[in-house]
CHARMM internal coordinates of N, CA and C (Angstrom, degrees):
IC EDIT
DIST 1 N 1 CA 1.5103
DIST 1 CA 1 C 1.6101
ANGL 1 N 1 CA 1 C 108.35
DIST 1 C 2 N 1.2811
ANGL 1 CA 1 C 2 N 115.60
DIHE 1 N 1 CA 1 C 2 N 127.85
DIST 2 N 2 CA 1.5446
ANGL 1 C 2 N 2 CA 115.28
DIHE 1 CA 1 C 2 N 2 CA 176.18
DIST 2 CA 2 C 1.4980
ANGL 2 N 2 CA 2 C 108.24
DIHE 1 C 2 N 2 CA 2 C -102.41
DIST 2 C 3 N 1.3049
ANGL 2 CA 2 C 3 N 110.27
DIHE 2 N 2 CA 2 C 3 N 135.70
DIST 3 N 3 CA 1.4977
ANGL 2 C 3 N 3 CA 122.49
DIHE 2 CA 2 C 3 N 3 CA -179.50
DIST 3 CA 3 C 1.4779
ANGL 3 N 3 CA 3 C 112.23
DIHE 2 C 3 N 3 CA 3 C -98.59
DIST 3 C 4 N 1.3093
ANGL 3 CA 3 C 4 N 128.73
DIHE 3 N 3 CA 3 C 4 N 126.22
DIST 4 N 4 CA 1.3278
ANGL 3 C 4 N 4 CA 125.81
DIHE 3 CA 3 C 4 N 4 CA 176.95
DIST 4 CA 4 C 1.5326
ANGL 4 N 4 CA 4 C 112.17
DIHE 3 C 4 N 4 CA 4 C -80.67
DIST 4 C 5 N 1.3296
ANGL 4 CA 4 C 5 N 118.01
DIHE 4 N 4 CA 4 C 5 N 161.18
DIST 5 N 5 CA 1.5046
ANGL 4 C 5 N 5 CA 123.25
DIHE 4 CA 4 C 5 N 5 CA 178.03
DIST 5 CA 5 C 1.4804
ANGL 5 N 5 CA 5 C 113.00
DIHE 4 C 5 N 5 CA 5 C -53.49
DIST 5 C 6 N 1.3825
ANGL 5 CA 5 C 6 N 115.58
DIHE 5 N 5 CA 5 C 6 N -38.05
DIST 6 N 6 CA 1.4779
ANGL 5 C 6 N 6 CA 114.99
DIHE 5 CA 5 C 6 N 6 CA -179.29
DIST 6 CA 6 C 1.5432
ANGL 6 N 6 CA 6 C 112.80
DIHE 5 C 6 N 6 CA 6 C -65.85
DIST 6 C 7 N 1.3180
ANGL 6 CA 6 C 7 N 110.61
DIHE 6 N 6 CA 6 C 7 N -34.67
DIST 7 N 7 CA 1.5466
ANGL 6 C 7 N 7 CA 110.86
DIHE 6 CA 6 C 7 N 7 CA -179.41
DIST 7 CA 7 C 1.5464
ANGL 7 N 7 CA 7 C 110.01
DIHE 6 C 7 N 7 CA 7 C -73.19
DIST 7 C 8 N 1.3391
ANGL 7 CA 7 C 8 N 116.01
DIHE 7 N 7 CA 7 C 8 N -34.66
DIST 8 N 8 CA 1.4730
ANGL 7 C 8 N 8 CA 120.11
DIHE 7 CA 7 C 8 N 8 CA 179.82
DIST 8 CA 8 C 1.5745
ANGL 8 N 8 CA 8 C 106.35
DIHE 7 C 8 N 8 CA 8 C -63.69
DIST 8 C 9 N 1.3397
ANGL 8 CA 8 C 9 N 114.96
DIHE 8 N 8 CA 8 C 9 N -47.67
DIST 9 N 9 CA 1.5282
ANGL 8 C 9 N 9 CA 119.01
DIHE 8 CA 8 C 9 N 9 CA -176.89
DIST 9 CA 9 C 1.5026
ANGL 9 N 9 CA 9 C 108.47
DIHE 8 C 9 N 9 CA 9 C -60.94
DIST 9 C 10 N 1.4121
ANGL 9 CA 9 C 10 N 117.50
DIHE 9 N 9 CA 9 C 10 N -41.29
DIST 10 N 10 CA 1.4156
ANGL 9 C 10 N 10 CA 120.33
DIHE 9 CA 9 C 10 N 10 CA 177.44
DIST 10 CA 10 C 1.5396
ANGL 10 N 10 CA 10 C 114.66
DIHE 9 C 10 N 10 CA 10 C -58.72
DIST 10 C 11 N 1.3163
ANGL 10 CA 10 C 11 N 113.10
DIHE 10 N 10 CA 10 C 11 N -45.61
DIST 11 N 11 CA 1.4439
ANGL 10 C 11 N 11 CA 120.67
DIHE 10 CA 10 C 11 N 11 CA 177.88
DIST 11 CA 11 C 1.4674
ANGL 11 N 11 CA 11 C 110.48
DIHE 10 C 11 N 11 CA 11 C -56.33
DIST 11 C 12 N 1.3491
ANGL 11 CA 11 C 12 N 115.53
DIHE 11 N 11 CA 11 C 12 N -49.12
DIST 12 N 12 CA 1.5431
ANGL 11 C 12 N 12 CA 123.15
DIHE 11 CA 11 C 12 N 12 CA -173.82
DIST 12 CA 12 C 1.5453
ANGL 12 N 12 CA 12 C 105.09
DIHE 11 C 12 N 12 CA 12 C -59.55
DIST 12 C 13 N 1.4534
ANGL 12 CA 12 C 13 N 115.05
DIHE 12 N 12 CA 12 C 13 N -47.27
DIST 13 N 13 CA 1.5248
ANGL 12 C 13 N 13 CA 118.90
DIHE 12 CA 12 C 13 N 13 CA -171.66
DIST 13 CA 13 C 1.5578
ANGL 13 N 13 CA 13 C 105.84
DIHE 12 C 13 N 13 CA 13 C -64.62
DIST 13 C 14 N 1.3335
ANGL 13 CA 13 C 14 N 115.42
DIHE 13 N 13 CA 13 C 14 N -43.53
DIST 14 N 14 CA 1.4652
ANGL 13 C 14 N 14 CA 117.28
DIHE 13 CA 13 C 14 N 14 CA 179.35
DIST 14 CA 14 C 1.5482
ANGL 14 N 14 CA 14 C 114.16
DIHE 13 C 14 N 14 CA 14 C -60.71
DIST 14 C 15 N 1.3138
ANGL 14 CA 14 C 15 N 115.43
DIHE 14 N 14 CA 14 C 15 N -44.33
DIST 15 N 15 CA 1.3834
ANGL 14 C 15 N 15 CA 121.78
DIHE 14 CA 14 C 15 N 15 CA 178.21
DIST 15 CA 15 C 1.4265
ANGL 15 N 15 CA 15 C 112.54
DIHE 14 C 15 N 15 CA 15 C -61.63
DIST 15 C 16 N 1.3704
ANGL 15 CA 15 C 16 N 118.60
DIHE 15 N 15 CA 15 C 16 N -48.33
DIST 16 N 16 CA 1.4353
ANGL 15 C 16 N 16 CA 122.69
DIHE 15 CA 15 C 16 N 16 CA 175.95
DIST 16 CA 16 C 1.4942
ANGL 16 N 16 CA 16 C 115.10
DIHE 15 C 16 N 16 CA 16 C -64.39
DIST 16 C 17 N 1.2630
ANGL 16 CA 16 C 17 N 117.34
DIHE 16 N 16 CA 16 C 17 N -31.81
DIST 17 N 17 CA 1.5365
ANGL 16 C 17 N 17 CA 118.71
DIHE 16 CA 16 C 17 N 17 CA 173.05
DIST 17 CA 17 C 1.5564
ANGL 17 N 17 CA 17 C 109.88
DIHE 16 C 17 N 17 CA 17 C -69.62
DIST 17 C 18 N 1.2441
ANGL 17 CA 17 C 18 N 115.89
DIHE 17 N 17 CA 17 C 18 N -36.70
DIST 18 N 18 CA 1.5557
ANGL 17 C 18 N 18 CA 118.39
DIHE 17 CA 17 C 18 N 18 CA -178.00
DIST 18 CA 18 C 1.4557
ANGL 18 N 18 CA 18 C 108.73
DIHE 17 C 18 N 18 CA 18 C -67.20
DIST 18 C 19 N 1.4498
ANGL 18 CA 18 C 19 N 117.21
DIHE 18 N 18 CA 18 C 19 N -49.21
DIST 19 N 19 CA 1.3783
ANGL 18 C 19 N 19 CA 125.25
DIHE 18 CA 18 C 19 N 19 CA 175.78
DIST 19 CA 19 C 1.5595
ANGL 19 N 19 CA 19 C 114.15
DIHE 18 C 19 N 19 CA 19 C -52.61
DIST 19 C 20 N 1.2724
ANGL 19 CA 19 C 20 N 116.33
DIHE 19 N 19 CA 19 C 20 N -45.50
DIST 20 N 20 CA 1.4473
ANGL 19 C 20 N 20 CA 123.60
DIHE 19 CA 19 C 20 N 20 CA 179.21
DIST 20 CA 20 C 1.5396
ANGL 20 N 20 CA 20 C 109.70
DIHE 19 C 20 N 20 CA 20 C -65.20
DIST 20 C 21 N 1.3091
ANGL 20 CA 20 C 21 N 115.13
DIHE 20 N 20 CA 20 C 21 N -38.33
DIST 21 N 21 CA 1.4630
ANGL 20 C 21 N 21 CA 116.96
DIHE 20 CA 20 C 21 N 21 CA -178.29
DIST 21 CA 21 C 1.6076
ANGL 21 N 21 CA 21 C 108.12
DIHE 20 C 21 N 21 CA 21 C -69.51
DIST 21 C 22 N 1.2938
ANGL 21 CA 21 C 22 N 116.98
DIHE 21 N 21 CA 21 C 22 N -29.10
DIST 22 N 22 CA 1.4774
ANGL 21 C 22 N 22 CA 119.23
DIHE 21 CA 21 C 22 N 22 CA -176.88
DIST 22 CA 22 C 1.5663
ANGL 22 N 22 CA 22 C 107.93
DIHE 21 C 22 N 22 CA 22 C -83.35
DIST 22 C 23 N 1.3008
ANGL 22 CA 22 C 23 N 117.23
DIHE 22 N 22 CA 22 C 23 N -39.74
DIST 23 N 23 CA 1.5257
ANGL 22 C 23 N 23 CA 121.86
DIHE 22 CA 22 C 23 N 23 CA -171.37
DIST 23 CA 23 C 1.4597
ANGL 23 N 23 CA 23 C 113.33
DIHE 22 C 23 N 23 CA 23 C -87.49
DIST 23 C 24 N 1.4232
ANGL 23 CA 23 C 24 N 115.72
DIHE 23 N 23 CA 23 C 24 N -21.43
DIST 24 N 24 CA 1.4068
ANGL 23 C 24 N 24 CA 123.88
DIHE 23 CA 23 C 24 N 24 CA -174.27
DIST 24 CA 24 C 1.5793
ANGL 24 N 24 CA 24 C 106.81
DIHE 23 C 24 N 24 CA 24 C 69.58
DIST 24 C 25 N 1.4295
ANGL 24 CA 24 C 25 N 117.68
DIHE 24 N 24 CA 24 C 25 N -178.92
DIST 25 N 25 CA 1.3777
ANGL 24 C 25 N 25 CA 119.45
DIHE 24 CA 24 C 25 N 25 CA -175.96
DIST 25 CA 25 C 1.5294
ANGL 25 N 25 CA 25 C 120.16
DIHE 24 C 25 N 25 CA 25 C -54.18
DIST 25 C 26 N 1.2765
ANGL 25 CA 25 C 26 N 121.61
DIHE 25 N 25 CA 25 C 26 N -23.91
DIST 26 N 26 CA 1.3723
ANGL 25 C 26 N 26 CA 128.17
DIHE 25 CA 25 C 26 N 26 CA 178.25
DIST 26 CA 26 C 1.5722
ANGL 26 N 26 CA 26 C 112.84
DIHE 25 C 26 N 26 CA 26 C -60.48
DIST 26 C 27 N 1.4110
ANGL 26 CA 26 C 27 N 114.37
DIHE 26 N 26 CA 26 C 27 N -21.64
DIST 27 N 27 CA 1.3760
ANGL 26 C 27 N 27 CA 119.34
DIHE 26 CA 26 C 27 N 27 CA -176.96
DIST 27 CA 27 C 1.5394
ANGL 27 N 27 CA 27 C 115.38
DIHE 26 C 27 N 27 CA 27 C -99.11
DIST 27 C 28 N 1.3298
ANGL 27 CA 27 C 28 N 112.31
DIHE 27 N 27 CA 27 C 28 N 3.26
DIST 28 N 28 CA 1.5717
ANGL 27 C 28 N 28 CA 116.52
DIHE 27 CA 27 C 28 N 28 CA -178.81
DIST 28 CA 28 C 1.4618
ANGL 28 N 28 CA 28 C 116.05
DIHE 27 C 28 N 28 CA 28 C -54.86
DIST 28 C 29 N 1.3737
ANGL 28 CA 28 C 29 N 108.63
DIHE 28 N 28 CA 28 C 29 N -53.33
DIST 29 N 29 CA 1.5283
ANGL 28 C 29 N 29 CA 116.16
DIHE 28 CA 28 C 29 N 29 CA -176.64
DIST 29 CA 29 C 1.5117
ANGL 29 N 29 CA 29 C 109.54
DIHE 28 C 29 N 29 CA 29 C -62.84
DIST 29 C 30 N 1.2755
ANGL 29 CA 29 C 30 N 119.11
DIHE 29 N 29 CA 29 C 30 N -40.60
DIST 30 N 30 CA 1.4492
ANGL 29 C 30 N 30 CA 120.46
DIHE 29 CA 29 C 30 N 30 CA -179.30
DIST 30 CA 30 C 1.4722
ANGL 30 N 30 CA 30 C 111.70
DIHE 29 C 30 N 30 CA 30 C -66.39
DIST 30 C 31 N 1.3579
ANGL 30 CA 30 C 31 N 114.27
DIHE 30 N 30 CA 30 C 31 N -31.76
DIST 31 N 31 CA 1.5233
ANGL 30 C 31 N 31 CA 115.54
DIHE 30 CA 30 C 31 N 31 CA -176.76
DIST 31 CA 31 C 1.5550
ANGL 31 N 31 CA 31 C 104.58
DIHE 30 C 31 N 31 CA 31 C -74.13
DIST 31 C 32 N 1.4470
ANGL 31 CA 31 C 32 N 118.87
DIHE 31 N 31 CA 31 C 32 N -39.07
DIST 32 N 32 CA 1.3658
ANGL 31 C 32 N 32 CA 117.96
DIHE 31 CA 31 C 32 N 32 CA -178.55
DIST 32 CA 32 C 1.5061
ANGL 32 N 32 CA 32 C 111.95
DIHE 31 C 32 N 32 CA 32 C -68.60
DIST 32 C 33 N 1.2252
ANGL 32 CA 32 C 33 N 119.29
DIHE 32 N 32 CA 32 C 33 N -33.15
DIST 33 N 33 CA 1.4414
ANGL 32 C 33 N 33 CA 119.83
DIHE 32 CA 32 C 33 N 33 CA 177.27
DIST 33 CA 33 C 1.5068
ANGL 33 N 33 CA 33 C 115.36
DIHE 32 C 33 N 33 CA 33 C -68.43
DIST 33 C 34 N 1.3064
ANGL 33 CA 33 C 34 N 117.63
DIHE 33 N 33 CA 33 C 34 N -32.46
DIST 34 N 34 CA 1.4266
ANGL 33 C 34 N 34 CA 121.03
DIHE 33 CA 33 C 34 N 34 CA 174.57
DIST 34 CA 34 C 1.5466
ANGL 34 N 34 CA 34 C 114.96
DIHE 33 C 34 N 34 CA 34 C -78.53
DIST 34 C 35 N 1.2503
ANGL 34 CA 34 C 35 N 119.74
DIHE 34 N 34 CA 34 C 35 N -25.87
DIST 35 N 35 CA 1.4490
ANGL 34 C 35 N 35 CA 122.58
DIHE 34 CA 34 C 35 N 35 CA 175.15
DIST 35 CA 35 C 1.6302
ANGL 35 N 35 CA 35 C 111.46
DIHE 34 C 35 N 35 CA 35 C -73.84
DIST 35 C 36 N 1.2989
ANGL 35 CA 35 C 36 N 107.29
DIHE 35 N 35 CA 35 C 36 N -44.38
DIST 36 N 36 CA 1.5327
ANGL 35 C 36 N 36 CA 111.23
DIHE 35 CA 35 C 36 N 36 CA -175.98
DIST 36 CA 36 C 1.5062
ANGL 36 N 36 CA 36 C 113.02
DIHE 35 C 36 N 36 CA 36 C -102.93
END
COOR INIT
IC SEED 1 N 1 CA 1 C
IC BUILD
């Protein structure tokens, strides 16, 4: 199954939002470092 760039970016955004919700503002920098 092939996944398009849009689907990948959507998954990343949802995952980042979920992690931010769990870790609160203290985890924002960590999330950004992991994504990029």
